[in-house]
N, C-alpha and C positions, 0 to 999 in steps of 0.2 A: 783481184777481190770481187766478190759477187755481191751486187745490190739486192737486198732482200727488203721486204716490206714486212714490218710487224703486225701482229695480229690486231692490234689496238687502230692502226693506220687501216687495215684492210676493211675493217669494221667502221670506222670513219668515213671512208671512200664508200661503202654500200649505204651508210645512213644518208650520206650527201647525194647519191644518185635517186635514192627513194624519195627523198624532199623534192628534190629538183622534178621529178617526175610527177609527184603529188601537185605540187605548184602549176606545172603546166597542165595538168588535166583539169585542176580547178579553174584555170582561165579559160580554157576550151569550153568548159560547161557554162561558165558563167557568160561567154561571148554566144552561145547556143540560147541560153535563157533569155539573153537581151535581146537577141534577134526575134524570139519567138514572142516576147511581150509586145515588141514594136509591130509585129505582123498583126497580134490581136487586137491592139490599138487600132489600127488601120482598116481592119475589118470592120471592127465596131463602128468607126467613124463613118465607113462606107454605107453600113445599115442604118445609121441614124440619117444620113443624107437622103438615102432611100425613103425614109418613114417620112421625113419632111416634105420630100416631092409629093409623096402619095397624098399625104394629109392636104397639102394645098390644093392637088387637083380634085380630090374629094370636095373640099371648100368651094372652089370655083363651080364644079359641077353643080354643087347645091344652089348656089346664088342663081344659076342660069335658069335652074327649074323654078325657083322662087319668083324670078323675074318675067317668067312666061304668063301671058294672060290664061285665066282659069278656064276659059272654054275649051281648051286642047283636048 
């Protein structure tokens, strides 16, 4: 006796494969987006740190100029 799949079972298997593939793809895309958002946040944080350091350097330089005698 030959085992044969019905058309309904073949369709069910196809839909299941498509669904599993879609879920896997969504998971991969979500991982990519999560990593990208993390990287962007890290880059912005680095920029903010640089900006604070530059601001502090400018402030210290301005204080040194203000502290110098005016006859220079």
